[in-house]
C-alpha positions as a Markdown table, in Angstrom:
| # | Residue | x | y | z |
|---|---|---|---|---|
| 1 | Met | -13.1 | 3.8 | -17.6 |
| 2 | Gln | -9.8 | 1.9 | -18.0 |
| 3 | Phe | -10.1 | -1.8 | -17.4 |
| 4 | Arg | -6.9 | -3.7 | -15.9 |
| 5 | Asn | -5.8 | -6.3 | -18.5 |
| 6 | Phe | -3.7 | -8.6 | -16.4 |
| 7 | Lys | -1.0 | -11.2 | -16.8 |
| 8 | Met | -2.1 | -14.5 | -15.3 |
| 9 | Val | 0.1 | -17.8 | -14.9 |
| 10 | Gly | 1.1 | -19.4 | -18.1 |
| 11 | Tyr | 0.6 | -23.2 | -17.6 |
| 12 | Val | -0.7 | -24.7 | -14.6 |
| 13 | Val | -0.6 | -28.6 | -13.3 |
| 14 | Tyr | -2.7 | -29.8 | -10.4 |
| 15 | Gly | -2.7 | -33.1 | -8.8 |
| 16 | Arg | -1.2 | -35.7 | -6.5 |
| 17 | Gly | 2.2 | -36.6 | -7.7 |
| 18 | Ser | 2.3 | -34.1 | -10.5 |
| 19 | Phe | 5.7 | -33.0 | -9.1 |
| 20 | Asn | 7.0 | -36.1 | -10.8 |
| 21 | Gln | 6.2 | -34.6 | -14.2 |
| 22 | Leu | 8.7 | -31.5 | -13.5 |
| 23 | Asp | 11.5 | -33.0 | -15.6 |
| 24 | Glu | 9.3 | -33.5 | -18.5 |
| 25 | Ile | 7.8 | -29.8 | -18.0 |
| 26 | Leu | 11.3 | -28.4 | -18.0 |
| 27 | Ala | 13.1 | -30.2 | -20.8 |
| 28 | Pro | 11.8 | -27.8 | -23.6 |
| 29 | Gln | 12.7 | -25.0 | -21.7 |
| 30 | Arg | 16.6 | -25.7 | -21.4 |
| 31 | Lys | 18.8 | -23.7 | -23.6 |
| 32 | Gly | 21.8 | -25.7 | -24.5 |
| 33 | Asp | 24.1 | -25.7 | -21.4 |
| 34 | Ala | 22.6 | -23.1 | -19.4 |
| 35 | Pro | 21.3 | -24.3 | -16.1 |
| 36 | Met | 18.0 | -24.7 | -14.4 |
| 37 | Val | 18.4 | -23.0 | -10.9 |
| 38 | Phe | 16.3 | -24.7 | -8.2 |
| 39 | Leu | 15.6 | -22.4 | -5.4 |
| 40 | Val | 14.6 | -25.0 | -2.4 |
| 41 | Asp | 13.0 | -23.7 | 0.9 |
| 42 | His | 15.8 | -24.6 | 3.8 |
| 43 | Phe | 13.3 | -26.6 | 5.5 |
| 44 | Phe | 13.7 | -29.2 | 3.2 |
| 45 | Asp | 17.6 | -29.7 | 4.1 |
| 46 | Ser | 18.0 | -33.5 | 4.1 |
| 47 | His | 14.5 | -34.0 | 3.1 |
| 48 | Ala | 13.8 | -36.7 | 0.6 |
| 49 | Leu | 12.1 | -34.2 | -1.6 |
| 50 | Leu | 15.7 | -33.0 | -2.6 |
| 51 | Gln | 16.3 | -36.7 | -4.2 |
| 52 | Arg | 13.1 | -35.9 | -6.2 |
| 53 | Ile | 14.6 | -32.9 | -8.1 |
| 54 | Pro | 15.6 | -33.6 | -11.7 |
| 55 | Leu | 19.0 | -32.4 | -11.8 |
| 56 | His | 20.9 | -32.3 | -14.8 |
| 57 | Lys | 24.5 | -32.2 | -15.3 |
| 58 | Asn | 25.0 | -28.1 | -14.8 |
| 59 | Asp | 21.9 | -27.5 | -12.8 |
| 60 | Lys | 22.2 | -25.9 | -9.6 |
| 61 | Leu | 20.3 | -26.4 | -6.3 |
| 62 | Ile | 20.4 | -23.8 | -3.8 |
| 63 | Leu | 18.9 | -24.0 | -0.6 |
| 64 | Val | 17.7 | -20.7 | 0.6 |
| 65 | Asp | 17.3 | -19.2 | 3.8 |
| 66 | Val | 13.6 | -17.8 | 4.3 |
| 67 | Thr | 13.7 | -17.6 | 8.3 |
| 68 | Tyr | 12.9 | -14.1 | 7.3 |
| 69 | Glu | 11.0 | -12.9 | 4.3 |
| 70 | Pro | 12.8 | -12.1 | 1.3 |
| 71 | Lys | 15.0 | -8.6 | 1.3 |
| 72 | Thr | 16.3 | -6.9 | -1.8 |
| 73 | Thr | 19.7 | -7.5 | -0.8 |
| 74 | Tyr | 19.4 | -11.4 | -0.7 |
| 75 | Val | 17.7 | -11.2 | -4.3 |
| 76 | Asp | 20.8 | -9.2 | -5.4 |
| 77 | Gln | 23.2 | -11.3 | -3.9 |
| 78 | Leu | 21.7 | -14.7 | -5.5 |
| 79 | Ala | 21.2 | -13.1 | -8.9 |
| 80 | Gly | 24.4 | -11.6 | -8.9 |
| 81 | Glu | 26.1 | -14.8 | -8.0 |
| 82 | Leu | 24.3 | -16.8 | -10.7 |
| 83 | Lys | 25.5 | -14.2 | -13.2 |
| 84 | Ala | 28.9 | -14.6 | -12.0 |
| 85 | Glu | 29.0 | -18.3 | -12.2 |
| 86 | Phe | 26.8 | -19.2 | -15.5 |
| 87 | Gly | 26.1 | -15.8 | -17.2 |
| 88 | Lys | 23.2 | -17.1 | -18.3 |
| 89 | Val | 20.4 | -19.5 | -16.9 |
| 90 | Ser | 17.7 | -21.6 | -18.7 |
| 91 | Gly | 15.4 | -20.9 | -15.7 |
| 92 | Val | 14.5 | -20.7 | -12.1 |
| 93 | Ile | 12.4 | -22.9 | -10.1 |
| 94 | Gly | 11.0 | -22.2 | -6.6 |
| 95 | Ile | 10.2 | -24.8 | -4.4 |
| 96 | Gly | 8.6 | -24.0 | -1.0 |
| 97 | Gly | 6.4 | -21.4 | 1.0 |
| 98 | Gly | 5.4 | -18.2 | -0.4 |
| 99 | Ser | 8.8 | -16.4 | 0.6 |
| 100 | Thr | 10.7 | -18.8 | -1.6 |
| 101 | Leu | 8.1 | -18.5 | -4.5 |
| 102 | Asp | 8.5 | -14.8 | -4.1 |
| 103 | Leu | 12.3 | -15.0 | -4.2 |
| 104 | Ala | 12.2 | -17.2 | -7.3 |
| 105 | Lys | 10.1 | -14.3 | -9.1 |
| 106 | Ala | 12.5 | -11.7 | -8.0 |
| 107 | Val | 15.7 | -13.7 | -9.1 |
| 108 | Ser | 14.0 | -14.5 | -12.4 |
| 109 | Leu | 13.6 | -11.0 | -13.1 |
| 110 | Met | 16.8 | -9.6 | -11.9 |
| 111 | Met | 18.5 | -12.2 | -14.1 |
| 112 | Asn | 17.5 | -9.8 | -17.0 |
| 113 | Asn | 16.8 | -6.3 | -15.4 |
| 114 | Pro | 20.0 | -3.9 | -14.3 |
| 115 | Gly | 20.6 | -2.5 | -11.1 |
| 116 | Ser | 18.9 | -3.4 | -7.7 |
| 117 | Ser | 15.7 | -5.2 | -7.0 |
| 118 | Ala | 15.1 | -2.3 | -4.9 |
| 119 | Asp | 14.9 | -0.1 | -8.0 |
| 120 | Tyr | 11.6 | -2.2 | -9.1 |
| 121 | Gln | 9.6 | -2.0 | -5.8 |
| 122 | Gly | 6.3 | -0.6 | -7.0 |
| 123 | Trp | 4.0 | -1.0 | -10.0 |
| 124 | Asp | 5.1 | -1.8 | -13.3 |
| 125 | Leu | 8.6 | -0.7 | -12.9 |
| 126 | Val | 10.1 | -3.8 | -14.3 |
| 127 | Lys | 11.1 | -3.2 | -18.3 |
| 128 | Gln | 12.4 | -6.7 | -19.3 |
| 129 | Pro | 10.8 | -10.3 | -18.6 |
| 130 | Gly | 12.8 | -12.4 | -16.2 |
| 131 | Val | 14.1 | -15.9 | -17.4 |
| 132 | Tyr | 11.9 | -18.8 | -17.4 |
| 133 | Lys | 10.1 | -19.3 | -13.7 |
| 134 | Val | 8.4 | -22.1 | -12.2 |
| 135 | Gly | 6.4 | -21.9 | -9.0 |
| 136 | Ile | 6.1 | -25.1 | -6.8 |
| 137 | Pro | 4.3 | -24.4 | -3.3 |
| 138 | Thr | 4.8 | -26.9 | -0.3 |
| 139 | Leu | 2.6 | -24.4 | 1.7 |
| 140 | Ser | -0.9 | -23.4 | 0.9 |
| 141 | Gly | -2.3 | -20.2 | 1.6 |
| 142 | Thr | -0.1 | -17.2 | 0.4 |
| 143 | Gly | -1.3 | -17.0 | -3.1 |
| 144 | Ala | 2.3 | -16.3 | -4.4 |
| 145 | Glu | 1.8 | -18.8 | -7.0 |
| 146 | Val | -0.5 | -16.9 | -8.8 |
| 147 | Ser | 0.1 | -13.4 | -7.9 |
| 148 | Arg | 1.5 | -10.6 | -9.9 |
| 149 | Thr | 3.8 | -9.4 | -7.1 |
| 150 | Thr | 6.9 | -10.6 | -5.4 |
| 151 | Val | 7.2 | -9.0 | -1.7 |
| 152 | Leu | 10.4 | -7.9 | -0.8 |
| 153 | Thr | 11.7 | -5.6 | 2.1 |
| 154 | Gly | 13.8 | -3.0 | 0.8 |
| 155 | Pro | 16.1 | -0.5 | 2.4 |
| 156 | Thr | 13.3 | 1.8 | 3.1 |
| 157 | Arg | 10.1 | -0.2 | 2.6 |
| 158 | Lys | 8.4 | -3.2 | 2.4 |
| 159 | Leu | 6.9 | -3.5 | -1.1 |
| 160 | Gly | 6.4 | -5.9 | -4.1 |
| 161 | Met | 7.8 | -5.9 | -7.8 |
| 162 | Asn | 4.4 | -5.6 | -9.1 |
| 163 | Ser | 4.4 | -6.2 | -12.9 |
| 164 | Asp | 3.1 | -8.1 | -15.8 |
| 165 | Phe | 6.7 | -9.9 | -16.0 |
| 166 | Thr | 6.2 | -11.2 | -12.7 |
| 167 | Pro | 3.9 | -14.1 | -12.5 |
| 168 | Phe | 5.2 | -17.7 | -13.1 |
| 169 | Asp | 5.6 | -19.3 | -16.4 |
| 170 | Gln | 4.6 | -22.8 | -14.8 |
| 171 | Ile | 3.0 | -23.7 | -11.8 |
| 172 | Val | 3.0 | -27.1 | -10.4 |
| 173 | Leu | 0.2 | -27.6 | -7.8 |
| 174 | Asp | 1.0 | -31.1 | -6.0 |
| 175 | Pro | -0.8 | -31.4 | -2.6 |
| 176 | Glu | 1.3 | -34.3 | -1.6 |
| 177 | Leu | 4.2 | -31.9 | -1.1 |
| 178 | Thr | 2.3 | -29.9 | 1.7 |
| 179 | Lys | 1.8 | -33.0 | 4.0 |
| 180 | Asp | 5.0 | -32.3 | 6.2 |
| 181 | Ala | 4.2 | -28.8 | 7.0 |
| 182 | Pro | 4.1 | -28.1 | 10.6 |
| 183 | Ala | 0.5 | -27.9 | 12.1 |
| 184 | Asn | 0.9 | -23.9 | 13.3 |
| 185 | Gln | 2.9 | -22.9 | 10.2 |
| 186 | Arg | 0.0 | -24.4 | 7.9 |
| 187 | Phe | -2.6 | -22.7 | 10.1 |
| 188 | Tyr | -1.1 | -19.1 | 9.9 |
| 189 | Thr | -0.6 | -19.8 | 5.9 |
| 190 | Gly | -4.1 | -21.0 | 5.8 |
| 191 | Met | -5.2 | -17.9 | 7.3 |
| 192 | Asp | -3.5 | -15.6 | 5.2 |
| 193 | Cys | -5.8 | -17.1 | 2.3 |
| 194 | Tyr | -8.8 | -16.8 | 4.7 |
| 195 | Ile | -8.1 | -13.0 | 5.3 |
| 196 | His | -7.3 | -12.4 | 1.5 |
| 197 | Cys | -10.7 | -13.3 | 0.9 |
| 198 | Ile | -12.3 | -11.4 | 3.8 |
| 199 | Glu | -10.3 | -8.3 | 2.8 |
| 200 | Ser | -11.3 | -8.7 | -0.8 |
| 201 | Leu | -14.9 | -9.5 | -0.2 |
| 202 | Glu | -15.4 | -6.6 | 1.8 |
| 203 | Gly | -13.4 | -4.2 | -0.2 |
| 204 | Thr | -14.7 | -1.3 | -2.4 |
| 205 | Tyr | -12.9 | -2.8 | -5.1 |
| 206 | Leu | -15.1 | -5.8 | -5.4 |
| 207 | Asn | -16.3 | -7.0 | -8.6 |
| 208 | Glu | -17.9 | -10.3 | -10.0 |
| 209 | Phe | -14.5 | -11.8 | -11.0 |
| 210 | Ser | -13.0 | -11.2 | -7.3 |
| 211 | Lys | -16.2 | -12.1 | -5.9 |
| 212 | Ser | -16.3 | -15.6 | -7.7 |
| 213 | Tyr | -12.8 | -16.6 | -6.6 |
| 214 | Gly | -12.9 | -15.1 | -2.9 |
| 215 | Glu | -16.4 | -16.8 | -2.5 |
| 216 | Lys | -14.9 | -20.3 | -3.5 |
| 217 | Ala | -11.6 | -20.0 | -1.3 |
| 218 | Leu | -13.8 | -19.0 | 1.7 |
| 219 | Glu | -15.9 | -21.8 | 1.2 |
| 220 | Leu | -13.1 | -24.4 | 1.0 |
| 221 | Cys | -11.4 | -22.7 | 4.1 |
| 222 | Arg | -14.4 | -22.9 | 6.1 |
| 223 | Lys | -14.4 | -26.5 | 5.1 |
| 224 | Val | -10.9 | -27.1 | 6.1 |
| 225 | Phe | -10.8 | -25.2 | 9.6 |
| 226 | Leu | -14.2 | -25.4 | 10.6 |
| 227 | Glu | -16.2 | -28.2 | 9.4 |
| 228 | Lys | -13.2 | -31.1 | 9.4 |
| 229 | Asp | -12.4 | -32.4 | 12.6 |
| 230 | Thr | -9.0 | -34.4 | 11.4 |
| 231 | Trp | -6.5 | -33.4 | 9.0 |
| 232 | Asp | -6.2 | -35.3 | 6.0 |
| 233 | Glu | -5.3 | -35.6 | 2.2 |
| 234 | Ala | -8.7 | -33.9 | 1.5 |
| 235 | Ser | -7.7 | -31.1 | 3.6 |
| 236 | Asp | -4.5 | -30.5 | 1.8 |
| 237 | Asp | -6.2 | -30.6 | -1.6 |
| 238 | Met | -8.9 | -28.1 | -0.4 |
| 239 | Leu | -6.2 | -25.9 | 1.1 |
| 240 | Met | -4.2 | -25.8 | -2.1 |
| 241 | Met | -7.1 | -24.8 | -4.4 |
| 242 | Ala | -8.3 | -22.2 | -1.7 |
| 243 | Ser | -4.8 | -20.7 | -2.1 |
| 244 | Tyr | -5.0 | -20.2 | -5.8 |
| 245 | Ala | -8.3 | -19.1 | -5.7 |
| 246 | Gly | -7.8 | -17.0 | -2.9 |
| 247 | Gly | -4.8 | -15.3 | -4.7 |
| 248 | Met | -7.0 | -15.0 | -7.8 |
| 249 | Ser | -9.5 | -12.9 | -5.7 |
| 250 | Ile | -7.1 | -10.3 | -4.9 |
| 251 | Ala | -5.6 | -10.3 | -8.3 |
| 252 | Tyr | -8.6 | -8.1 | -9.8 |
| 253 | Ser | -9.2 | -6.5 | -6.6 |
| 254 | Gln | -6.9 | -5.8 | -3.4 |
| 255 | Val | -6.4 | -6.6 | 0.2 |
| 256 | Gly | -7.0 | -4.5 | 2.9 |
| 257 | Val | -6.5 | -3.5 | 6.5 |
| 258 | Ala | -4.8 | -6.5 | 8.1 |
| 259 | His | -2.3 | -6.8 | 5.3 |
| 260 | Ala | -1.6 | -2.8 | 5.4 |
| 261 | Val | -0.9 | -3.1 | 9.0 |
| 262 | Ser | 0.8 | -6.4 | 9.0 |
| 263 | Tyr | 3.6 | -4.9 | 6.6 |
| 264 | Gly | 4.7 | -2.5 | 8.8 |
| 265 | Leu | 5.3 | -5.5 | 11.5 |
| 266 | Ser | 7.4 | -7.4 | 9.0 |
| 267 | Tyr | 9.4 | -4.3 | 7.9 |
| 268 | Leu | 10.2 | -3.5 | 11.6 |
| 269 | Leu | 10.2 | -6.6 | 13.6 |
| 270 | Gly | 10.4 | -9.3 | 10.7 |
| 271 | Thr | 7.3 | -10.9 | 11.4 |
| 272 | Lys | 6.4 | -13.5 | 9.1 |
| 273 | His | 3.6 | -12.7 | 6.8 |
| 274 | Gly | 1.0 | -15.3 | 7.8 |
| 275 | Ile | 1.6 | -15.1 | 11.5 |
| 276 | Gly | 1.7 | -11.1 | 11.1 |
| 277 | Asn | -1.9 | -10.9 | 9.5 |
| 278 | Cys | -3.2 | -13.3 | 12.3 |
| 279 | Ile | -1.8 | -11.0 | 15.0 |
| 280 | Val | -3.4 | -7.9 | 13.1 |
| 281 | Met | -7.0 | -9.6 | 12.2 |
| 282 | Asn | -7.5 | -10.4 | 16.0 |
| 283 | His | -7.9 | -6.9 | 16.6 |
| 284 | Leu | -10.0 | -5.8 | 13.5 |
| 285 | Asp | -13.7 | -5.9 | 15.0 |
| 286 | Glu | -14.0 | -2.4 | 13.6 |
| 287 | Tyr | -13.4 | -3.2 | 9.9 |
| 288 | Tyr | -14.4 | -6.8 | 9.5 |
| 289 | Pro | -16.6 | -8.0 | 12.5 |
| 290 | Ala | -18.0 | -11.2 | 10.8 |
| 291 | Gly | -14.7 | -12.2 | 9.6 |
| 292 | Val | -12.9 | -11.5 | 13.0 |
| 293 | Lys | -15.5 | -13.5 | 15.0 |
| 294 | Glu | -15.3 | -16.4 | 12.4 |
| 295 | Phe | -11.4 | -16.3 | 12.4 |
| 296 | Arg | -11.5 | -16.5 | 16.2 |
| 297 | Lys | -13.4 | -19.7 | 15.9 |
| 298 | Met | -11.1 | -21.2 | 13.6 |
| 299 | Val | -8.3 | -20.4 | 16.0 |
| 300 | Glu | -10.1 | -21.7 | 19.1 |
| 301 | Lys | -11.2 | -25.2 | 17.2 |
| 302 | Gly | -7.5 | -25.7 | 16.4 |
| 303 | Gly | -6.2 | -24.5 | 19.6 |
| 304 | Tyr | -3.6 | -22.3 | 18.1 |
| 305 | Asp | -1.7 | -19.3 | 19.7 |
| 306 | Ile | -1.8 | -16.0 | 18.1 |
| 307 | Pro | 1.0 | -13.9 | 19.9 |
| 308 | Thr | 0.1 | -10.6 | 21.7 |
| 309 | Gly | 2.3 | -7.7 | 22.9 |
| 310 | Ile | 4.7 | -7.8 | 20.3 |
| 311 | Cys | 4.7 | -4.0 | 19.8 |
| 312 | Ser | 5.3 | -3.3 | 23.7 |
| 313 | Gly | 8.5 | -1.0 | 24.5 |
| 314 | Leu | 8.6 | 0.0 | 21.0 |
| 315 | Ser | 10.2 | 3.6 | 20.8 |
| 316 | Glu | 8.6 | 6.5 | 19.1 |
| 317 | Asp | 10.8 | 6.3 | 16.1 |
| 318 | Gln | 9.9 | 2.3 | 15.8 |
| 319 | Phe | 6.2 | 3.2 | 15.9 |
| 320 | Asn | 6.6 | 5.9 | 13.0 |
| 321 | Lys | 8.8 | 3.8 | 10.8 |
| 322 | Met | 5.9 | 1.1 | 11.1 |
| 323 | Ile | 3.3 | 3.7 | 10.5 |
| 324 | Asp | 5.2 | 5.2 | 7.6 |
| 325 | Val | 5.6 | 1.9 | 6.0 |
| 326 | Ser | 1.8 | 1.0 | 6.6 |
| 327 | Leu | 0.6 | 4.1 | 5.3 |
| 328 | Gly | 2.4 | 3.7 | 2.0 |
| 329 | Met | 0.1 | 1.0 | 1.1 |
| 330 | Lys | -2.4 | 3.3 | -0.5 |
| 331 | Leu | -4.3 | 0.9 | -2.7 |
| 332 | Leu | -5.0 | -1.6 | 0.2 |
| 333 | Trp | -6.2 | 1.1 | 2.4 |
| 334 | Glu | -8.5 | 2.5 | -0.4 |
| 335 | Asn | -9.6 | -0.8 | -1.0 |
| 336 | Ala | -10.5 | -1.2 | 2.4 |
| 337 | Leu | -11.8 | 2.4 | 3.5 |
| 338 | Gly | -12.8 | 4.1 | 0.1 |
| 339 | Lys | -11.2 | 7.1 | -1.6 |
| 340 | Asp | -11.4 | 9.3 | 1.5 |
| 341 | Trp | -9.4 | 6.6 | 3.7 |
| 342 | Glu | -6.5 | 9.2 | 4.7 |
| 343 | Lys | -9.5 | 11.0 | 7.0 |
| 344 | Ile | -10.4 | 7.5 | 8.3 |
| 345 | Met | -7.2 | 6.2 | 9.1 |
| 346 | Thr | -4.9 | 9.0 | 10.7 |
| 347 | Arg | -1.5 | 8.4 | 12.0 |
| 348 | Glu | -3.3 | 8.5 | 15.5 |
| 349 | Lys | -5.7 | 6.0 | 15.1 |
| 350 | Leu | -2.9 | 3.5 | 13.4 |
| 351 | Arg | -0.5 | 4.2 | 16.3 |
| 352 | Ala | -3.4 | 3.1 | 18.8 |
| 353 | Leu | -4.2 | 0.0 | 16.7 |
| 354 | Tyr | -0.3 | -0.8 | 16.6 |
| 355 | Glu | -0.3 | -0.5 | 20.5 |
| 356 | Lys | -3.0 | -3.2 | 20.9 |
| 357 | Leu | -0.8 | -5.9 | 18.9 |
């Protein structure tokens, strides 16, 4: 049997106020006049956080548009502009939610790899390490801070650049940075973590490595979204660690039905990842009955809205495109349904599921 030998994040700093150490962390990584490039979620435009970023003379701060999840064209554009302006950079630092972190990972890789980022959508296609990269989450739940993939929407599919060169060299986990997140966004992203855990813990790829992280992340999600009556600093602390552990739980296993189906929504409709997972999870009683029941309790307790009817009025071609994208996620379906998954999840059955959303 061949065991996966996977690359993890190089360095981790955790704690309230740890963002203040960023200048000190970056100092040894600076190479002459080559700048550090800070890709910051456009949510922070005019926010006090921008004043705390340790910019040196040549450094560049770019507010990145993550209204929609990152596209390969946007990655190529950013990397191309940086190469044209500077030639080389010392590093790329992503500050924001999962989309911003994925964008930072992808831009880092494309600084040192030829062609388009679309050429590297898949497993182990990246051949050269990227430039030094740091991930600083300002939302908790996606696990993007620890994953070996960077999910991108390309010209023909939504698929990550999944490689040993993708993980961050450094992450800064400062729960203070999540305090201004809108309540709805915080919930949808937190549910991404919860759904990771359900899919990992009930998947055919489950092992004790994944189980240990998944169970802890699930316990923290339950404390935050079911047991606590008010949101406080402890909630932010717990959810940030749930995100980390949830991301680790799928590092050595996989996600499942909710993610596979939501990839189709995201590719065709531009549905954001967290809310897309929630929309799908609400209809997965057949696959995760206990998880769906608990998920609905969390939705009800917080008074959140899960959109419905988003696939109404789609054309035959549009349904077929979503189905193609979703069925392309072979590892996710195998984890969820086993090696004979193609006999279970037929195009007709998946079409019926999309029609419910």
